[in-house]
N, C-alpha and C positions, 0 to 999 in steps of 0.2 A: 238459330235463324237459317243456317245453311241446310240443316236436315229438313226443316219444315218448308223450305222453299220460299220463305218470306223475303220480299225484296225491300230492303230498308231505304228509307228516304235519306236525303243528304244530312238532315239533322241527326237521325239515328246513327248514321255512319260516323259522323263527327264525334258523337258521344262515345262510340265504340273505340275510335282512335284515341281519344282522351283517356279512356279507361285503361287501354294498353300502355299508354305513356306513364300514367300514374303508377301502374304496376311494374314499371321498368321493363316492359316487353316491347321494346322499340321495333324489333324486327317484325312482330305481328302487326303493329301499327302501320308500318311501311307497306306490308302486303295489302292491308285493307285500303290504304290510300291509293296504291297502284291499281286496284280493281275499280276505283271510282271513275265513272264516265265523265263527270263534271264536278271536280272538287271546287269548293268555294273558298273565300278568303279565310274562313274559320278553319277549314281543312289544312290550307297551306300554313297558317299561323301556328296551328297545333303541331305540325311537323317541325317547323323552325324551333318552337319551344322545346319539343322533345329531344331533338339533336343537341340543342344548347345545354339542356339539363344533363345530358349524357357526356358532355365535354367534347362532342364531335362537331366542332365549330366549322370545319371544312364542309361537311354535309349540310349544316344549317345554312351556310352562306350559299351553297349550290341551290337549295330550295328557294332561298330568298331571291336569287338572280333569275330563277326560272318562273317565279310567280308573275302571272299576267297583270295583276293589279294589286298594288300594295296599299295598305292603310297604316294608320299610326301604330296599331298593335304590332304589325309586321316589323316596322323599324324599331320599336321599343323592345321587342323580343330579341332582336339581333344585338342591339346595344347592351341590353341586360345580360345576354348570353356571354358576350366577351368579358363583361365585368365579373360575372360569377366564376369564369374560368381564369381569372387573374390577369387578363390582358386589358388593362385600363386604357392604355394608349389607343388600342384598336376601337374601343368604345367611343372615345372622343372623335376618332377619324370617321366612324359611321355617322355620328351626330352631325359633323361638318358636312358630310356627303348628303345627309337628309336635307339640310338647309339649302345646299346648292341645287338639289333636285327640284325643290319647290313645289312638288305635286301634293305633298302632305304636310300639314302644319304641325308644329310641335304642340304637345300638351303637357300638363303638369307632371305626368309620369316620365316623359322624356327628360325634362329638366332634372327631376329627382334622381334618375339613374345616372345621367352624365355627370352631375355634380358629385355623386358618390365616386365615380371614376376619378375625378379630379382629387377628391379627398384621399383615395387610395394611393395616388402617385405624389401627393402633396404638391400638386401643380397649381400654385397660387395664381400665377399670371393667367393661365388658361381659365381657371375658375372665375377670375374677375371679369374676363371677357364674356363668359357665359352669363354671368350676373348682368352684364350690360344688355345682352339679348333678352334676358328675363324682363328687365325694366322696359325695354323698347317694345316688347310684344304685350305688355300689360299684365304680366304674371306676378309682379312684385307683391300684389295684395293677396295672392293665393297662399293659403296657410301651408299646403303640402310643399309647394315650390320654395316658399320662404323658409321653412324648416330645413330644407336641403341646402339652401344658400348659407344659412348661419352655421350649419354643421360643417360645410366645406371650409369656411373661413377658420373655424376652430381647429379642424384637423390639419389645416395648412399653417398652424402655429401663428395665426393672426387673430387672437382672441378679442382685441379691441374692436376690430372691424365687425366681428361676430356679434359683440354686445351692442354696438351701434345699430346694426341691422335689426337685432331682436327688439330693441327699444322702439324702433320705428314701425314695427309690424302692427297693422291695424287690428288683426285678429290673431290670437295665439291659442293653440290647443295643447294637450298634454305632450304631443310629439315635439312641438316647438320648445316647451319647457325642458323636456327630456334632453333634447339636442344641446341646449345652452348649458344645462347643468353638467352634462357629460363633457362638453367643451372646456368648462372651467377645470374639471378634474384632470382631463388629459393634459392641460397646460399648467398643471400644478398650482392653480389658484383655488385651493381646496376650501378656504373659508368663504370665498365668493360663491362657490358652488352650493355650500350649505345655506348661505344667506338667501340665495335664489330659491332654494327648496322651501324655506320659511315664507318667502313672498308668494310663492306658488300656492301654498296652503291658505294664505290670507285671501288669495284671489278665488279660492274655492275650486281650483283645478284638481281633478282626480289624479291619483298616483298610478304608476305602472311598474312592471318588472324592471325595465331599464333605468327608471329614476331611482328605485331602491338600490339597484346595483351600483349606480354612481355615488350615492351618498354613503353607502357602506364602504366603497373604495376610498372615499375621502377620509372616513374615520380610521381606516387601516393605515393610510399614509401618515395621518396625524398621530397614530398610536393612541387614539381617543376611545378606549374601550367603554368608558362610562357613557359618552355621547352615543356610541354605537348601540349600547343597551337601550337607550331611550328610543332610537330609531327601530330597534327590535320590537319594542312595545307598540310603536306606531304601526308597524307592519302587521302585527297580530290584530290590532283594532281595525285595520283596513282589509282584513280577511286575506292577507298575503302570507300569514305565518306558516302555512303548510305548502306554499308554492315552492317547487323544487329550485327554480332559478334564484328566487329571492333568498331562500334558505341557504343555498350554496354561497351566495355573496356574503350573507350574514356569517356563515361558518368561516369563510376566508378572512373576514374582518377580525373575528375573535382570535383566530390562529395567528394573524400578523401582529395582533396586539398582545401576544404571549398569554392570552386567556384561554388556554387549551381545555380547561374544565368546561367552560361555556360552549366552546367549539364542539366538544364531544357531545354535550347535551343536545345541541342543535342537530348534529348528525344522527344521533339515536332517535330523535323525535321525527325525523324525516320518514315518511311512509315509503316513498320511492326514491332510492338513492340513484344518482346518476354518476357517470365517470368523474365529472368535475368536482362533485362533493367528496368523493374518495381522494382525488388528487389534492384538494385543498387541505384536507386533514392530514394526509400522509406527509405532505410538504411542511405543514405546521408542526407536526411532531418532530420531524428532522431538524427544523430551525430551532425548536425549543429544547434540543438536547435530549429528546425522549425517543431515541432511535428504535429501541425494542418495541415500543407501542406502534411506531410507524411501520415496522416490518410485519407485525401481527395484522395490521389493517391491510397491508399490501397482500398478504396471504389470503385474507378474507375476500379481497377484490378478485384474486385469481380464481377463487371457488365460485364467484358469481358469474353471470352470463354477460357482464358488461365489457369484458375484455380489458385492455390497457393501452396506453399510448406513451409517447416519449416523456410526457410530464410525470406519469406514474412511475416509469423506470428511473427517471432522474431523482424523484423523491425517494424511491427505494434505495438507490445507491447512496444518497445523502444520509439516509437512516443508518445504513450499514457503516458508513464512515464515522458517524457519531458514536455508535456502540462498539467501534473497532471490531466489527464482525467480518473478518476476512473470509471465513467459510461461507457465511450467508451471502456476502458480496460476490464471491466466486460463483455461487449457484445462480444468483440473479443475472450475472454476466452470461452464464450458459443459456439462460432463458432468452436474454436479449439477442444473442447470436442467431437464434432460430427465427428472428423477426426482421423485417426491413428497418426497424428502428435502430438496429445496430449501427447503421451508417449515418444516423442523425448526429450532427456535431455536438448538440447539447447532451445527448446520451453518452457519447464517447468521452466528452469532458467530465461528466459525472463519474464514469467508470475510472478514468485516470485519477480523479480526485480521491475516490474511495480507496484505491490501491495505495496511494500516497499516504493517506491518513491511517491506514491499517498497517503501515510499516513495510508493505510489499513494494519497495522502490523499483526493483528489477521489472516487475510486472507493469508498473506505472510507466516506466521508460519505454517498455516494449509497445504498449498501447500508443504512446505518443509517436514513436518511430513509424508505426504502421498507419497512422492517420494520413489520409489522402489530402485533406484540407484542414488547416489549423487557423484558429482565430486567436485573439488576445487572451481569451479564457483558457485555451489549450496551453499556451505558453506559461501563463500565470500558474496554472495547476501543476505543471511538471516542475517549474522553478520552486513553487511552494513545497512540493513533495520532497525535493532534494534538500531544501532548507530544514523542513521538519524532521527529516531523517539524518541530519547532520552530515550530508554528503558534500564533498568538496567540489562537485561538478556544478554547484549552483551558479557561480560566477561565469563559468564557461557556457552554460546554457543561456545566461543573460546576453553574453557576447553573440551567441548563435542567433538569438532573437533579433538583436540589432542588425546583424548581417542579412537576415531575412526581410529587412525593411518593415518589420512590425513595430509600431511605436509603443513603448512601454507606458503603462498607466500607473495610477497611485498604488494599485495592488502589486504590480511587478516590483516597483521600487520598495514597497513594504517588505516583501520577501527577501530581496537581494540585500537590503540594508540589515535585516535580521541576521542573514548569513555572515555579513561583515562583523556584526556585533558578536556572534557566536564564536567566530575565529579570532576576534580581537584584531581584525585587520583594518587599522585606521587608514593606511595608505589607500586601499581599495575604496573604503568608505568615503574618503575625500574626493576621489575621482567620480564616484557615483553622485555625490552631493553636487559637484560641478555640473553634471548632466541634468540633475533635477532642476537646478537653477535655470539652465538653458531651455528646459521644457516649459518653464513658467509655473512649475509646481513647488517652487522653493518655499513659499509662504503658506502652502496648503496645510490645513490643520492636521490631517491624518499623516501625510508624508513628513511634515515637520516634527510630529510626535515620535515617529520611528527614527528620524535623524537624531533627535535629542537622546533617545534610548541608545542608539549606536555610539554616539560620542561618549556617553556615560560609561558604557561597558568597555569602551576602548581606553578609558582613563582620561579622556579629554573633557573633564567636568566643566571647566571654564567656558569652552566652546559650546557645550550643551546649554549652559545658562544663558549665554549671549543669544543663541538661536531661539531659545524659549521665548525671550522677550521680543524677538522679531516676528514671531508667528502672528498673522493678522487676527485670527479668531482663536483666542486661547480657550479652547474647549476643555471639557473634563478630561478627555483623552490626553491632551498635551500636558495638563497639570499632573495627571497620573504618571506620565512618562518621566517628567523631571523629578518628581518625588521618588518614584521607583529607582531612577538612575542614581540619585544620591544615596538611597538606601542600599542598593546593590554594591556600591563602592565603599560601604561602611562609613559614610559621612552622615550619620544619623541626625546630627544637629542641623545640617543643611536641609535635609529632607523635612524636618519639623518646621524649619523656617519657611519653606515653600508652602507647606500645609497651612500655616497661619495666614500667609498672603492670599492663598486661594480662598480661604474663608472670608477674608476682608473684602475680596472682590465679588462676594455673593455667589460663588460657584458652589453648588451642593455636592459634597463627596458621595461616592458610591461605595459598594462593599469592597472593591479593590483598593480604593484610597484608604479606607479605614484599616484594612488588613495590613497594608504597607506601612502606615504610620505606627500601628501597634507593634509591628516588627522592629521598628527603630526604637520604640520604648523598651523592648526586650533587650536590644543590643547595649543600651546604656543604663539598664535597670532603672528607668524613670517611671516608677509606678504611679506617681502623681498625675503625669500627663496621660498615662494609660487609663487611669480611672476616669479622667475627664472625657476622653474619647469614648470610653465605654458608655458614659452617660449620654453622649450624643447619639451613639448607636441605638440605645434604648428609645430615645426621642424619635429617631427616624424609623423605628419599628423594623430594625434589621437584625434583631437578636436571633431570629430563626434561620438566618443565612448560615449554612454549614461551614462556609469558608471563613467567615468572621468568628464563629464559635471556636473553630480550631485555633485561630490566631490568638483569641482571648485566653484559651487554656494554656497556650505556649507562653504568652506574655506574663500572666500572673505567676506561672511556675518559675520563669527566668528572673522575675523580680523578687523571688523568695516567698511569695504568698501562695503556698500550696493549698490552703483552705479554699480560697476563691477559685483556684484553678480546678479543683475537684468539683466545686459547686457548679462552675460553668459547664463542665463535662456532663454532670448528672442532669442538669436542666436542659441540655441540648435536645430538641425534639427530633432532630434528624442527624444521625452520625454517619459519616463516610470513613474510609480508611485513614484519611488525614487526621480526623478528630481522634480516632483510636490511637494513632501513632503519637499525636501530641501528648495524650494522657500517659501513654507508656513511657515516652521520653521524659516527661515531667517527673514521674515516679523514679525512674532510673537516675536522673540528674540529681535528685535530692537524696539518693541512697535508699529509697524504699524498694529494694529489689523484689521482695515477694509480691508486693502490690503490682509492680510492673508485669511480673509473670502471670499474675491473676488476670490482668487486662488482656494479655495474649490468649489465655484460655477462654475468656468471654468472647473475644473476637472470633474464635473458632466455633463457639456455640452459635453466635449470631451469623456465622458463615460470611464474615468479612475477610476477604483474601489478604494476607499480609504481603508487604512489599519489602524492598531492601531497607527502608527506613525503620520498619517494624523490628527487623532483626538486629539493627544497630542498637536500638533501645533495649531489646531483650538480652543481648550479649553484655551490654554495659551493666544491666541489672544483675546478671550472673557474676560479673566482676566485683560488684559491690558486696555481695554476700558470699563470695568464694565458692560458687557452685561450678566446679571445673567440668565434671562429667556431663552435667546438664547442659553446660555451654557447648561442649563438643557435640552433644546430641542435636541441639538447635542449629549449630553451624552446618552439620552434615545433612540435616533435614531440608535446608534451604534448596539444595539442588535436587535431592531425591524426591521429596514430597511436594515442593512448590515450584520446581523448575526455575529457581532463581540462582544465578551464578554469583557466588560471594565476591564482593568488591573489596577495594583496599581498606575501607573502614572496618569491614568485618574481620579481615585478617589482622588488622591492628588491634582490635578488641580481643581476639583470640591470643595474640602474642602477649598482651597485658595479663590476661587470665592465666595462661600457662606460666608466664614469668613469675607472677605473684605467688603461685603455688609451688615455686621452686623448680619447675620443669623447664629450665632455661635452654637446654639442648633441644628439646622438642619445639620450643618457640623459635629457635634459630633455624631448625630444619623446616618448619612451616613457612618461614620467610623465603628460604632458598627454593622451596618447591612451588611457590606462587606462580600462577600462569602469566604474571606481568611483573614489571620492574617495581621493586620496593621504593618508596619515597623516603624523604628525610624524617617524616613524622614517625613511621614505623620503626626505623632504626634508632631514633631518639627514645622511643618508648622502651625498646629492648635495653638500651644503654642505661636508662634511669632505673630499670628493674635490677640490672646487674649490680648496681650500687647497694640495693636493698639486700641482696644475697651475697655480696662480696665476691662475685664471680669475675675475676680479672680477665681470664682467657676469652670468654664470650664478649666481655665489654670491649676488649681490644679489637676483636673482629667487627663488632657493631660500629665502633668509632672509626675504623678504617673505611668501612662502606660509607659512613656519614660524611667523612672528610673527602672521599672520592666524589660524592655528589656536590659538595660545597666546601672547598678548601678553606674558605674564610668563615666557616661556621664556628663562632666562639663557644656556643653551648656544648659542642662535642668536646672541646678541650677542657672546659670547666667540669663537665660531668666525669670525664676520664680522670682528671686531676683529683677530684674528690674520691673516686674509687681507689686510686693509688694511695691517697692519704689514709683511707680506712684500712688498707692493707699494709700500711707503714712502709710503702715503697717511696721513700723521700727523694731518691735520685730521679725517679720518673716524674714526681710532682714538680721538682725544680726544672726538669726538661720541658714539661708542658708550659710552665710559666714563662720560660725563656722564648719558646716558640711564639707564644701569644704576644710578648713584648716586641719581638723582632717583626712580627706581622702587623703590629699596630692594632691588635684586636682587643676589644673590651667586652666585658659581659653587658648585654643589653639591659638598661635600667628598667626596673619594674614600674608599672604605671597604675594609678587608681584614681577614682573620682568620686565626688559626693555632690548631691544637689541640696542647696539651702535657699529657701525662698525663691524658687524657680530659676536659680542661677547655678550652673554646673561649674565646680571647681576641680581642676585636674592637678595631679601631683606625680612627679617623677622622683626616683631615688636620688638624693643629693640636690634636689631642685631648690634654688634660692630666688626664683623669679616671681613667686607669689607675693602680692602686696602685703600680706600679713605673715611673711615667712619668719620674722623674729619671734612673734607670738607662738607660732607653730613649734619652732625649735625649742623655745623655752618650756613649753608644755611637754615636749618629748623628753627633755632633760629631767623634768619632774617624774615622768613615768619610769625612766631608767633608774632613778634613785629609789623609787618605790619597789621596783623589781629586785634591786640589790638587797633592800631591807628584807624582802621575802626570801632571800637566799638564792636567787637565780644567778647561775654562773654561766656565761656564754661559752660555747665550744668554738674557740677562736680558730681552730684548725679548719673548720667548715666555712669560715668567712673568707670571702674573696673580693 
């Protein structure tokens, strides 16, 4: 136009201004406006809109003030501009100023925008006053204004008012229905929202993107994957199946319902992926413990031209935390540092959490110390990191949190109470329990469950039981806590009793419950109950759960049923290192040494990395079949080939292997060269083997160490006395017996039990408390007589 000399009309000039604004060339639009001899209202309104859109509200207000004659669009543009730039209060102020000015009347757009501003601030009282103005001016019957009113009430957490207004609306369109359904979902009235959707369908109202987003969100919150699939079908029939916004909501629903297979199918079906669809699936993978797949998707996002945001980074850090990928997490951290998102508190919290879960506690604490602003999640993350890494700073951090006047929540108490349980610090646990009660969370299901667990692990089982019955809602978590607590303190009968009560109350067990109770069956060799629970597991279709399979393998082997143990292992569709370890331990426990070693070889072929428990089983297998050199090879390979530092159990097994082969001096040297203090078990192992080989010198050294650890250990005196007796050192035998008599020590009586008709009968040596003890001793006398008839002569020197 400039080159041709064409003089544009006001209409053409206004079109030119609007074109520059839409192309984000505000400076060019301003130059065109300045050259206009007589700009009209459209020109002024376009400039107000352009500056508002660019976030330059000061310039927009200047144009508004300079405008010779304003209309409703001018006022609406300014009100909307402040709203879009996050200044909801200023929007309301301009609305009030418009009313006082009186030159221009409100329209439905004015009310729609200002009511949105009230929603953003959750200003119920202001919104109610504006509703009064709506009624007074006769806009209550307008569908646009009415939809904004009911949306405002819903977002201000007054759903009842919103529903009343909705019912009274003379005309409703899809916007009204969308607002009320979204309001129900936002106020956690999920079923009501779904019922309204059904009613809307009966009314013949068409669906929209926002309505589908709300119903899929409802299904996600209800974990109703099956219902969500039905809505998925409805969306396809309504030609919304390929819509990016609807598909992203659908994908998010499947991910939050742990249906990652369908979530991935929806993602792959999408023609045009947006950032939200990537974020939903990355977060879903992280939440579903599939961190590796989450990271692969994040890398794919980086290769696209979509960029990433704080949600993408938080999801990637969560994925790294799940897969314990410290290297990958550090690399993503480096990427985050190069962006402004590094200062986002949600991203920083995710970084902190990732380092904590990857075992890099020092890095986690450094991130925390460098944070300019901390919220409850920051404190919870660093406290949880210390607790997970068994750091004694956990309680000190909790004290620091209280001093910073940050109020702890249920997750804070969960981590701190776990730390008390780990350290068996009942004193601190009681103090924190007192604070929990003062905070009003004493009867909360989650906190109550952690308290039960803490009391159990600190040995206060009676307190745990009392607390369990005081919890308001005895959820599955609280039942699992008490069952697990009794199991961890080796009170298997108590754990089984609570399991029975749980079933009587109609609580359905999960895989953790079944695994815990199966473990108690292993402890008391109760194969009858174990088989009953196995039958329940089959009915619940949980046999494919790798955790349960591993426990079944272990339970059957410890109950002496190797055939079923092997069968469970072979039928397992998915095996992790725990399943392999359970099978290796089972073979080793039953003396099948070569079979246990064969399991280890298969693990290597399947590329299942062994851990400390694997090598305990392998070394025990070597002990059973006397493979000394092979045992030494496996022991040395732990550190060299697998980066595993041998623990006390491994040293104990090696002492047993070397001792049995007669290499007692080497066994003693191995104990003395250990990087940590030997415990009573390892010295007792060496002492027992000394009797086998009649080595008095090493036996005396082992006994001295054992008695130094526990001067009242009667077993040390008994074992050493027997070794002296074998060596015919009767003076030393007499000396040992005198020491025991003076110290009031007795040999601990042996204990055994048997289950008859679902009743467990326990027996101690010399026990006369059983109701049928006369019959038992009479039968024992008969057995002794038969043994004598067979020529058996007891070695009285070994009796003590």
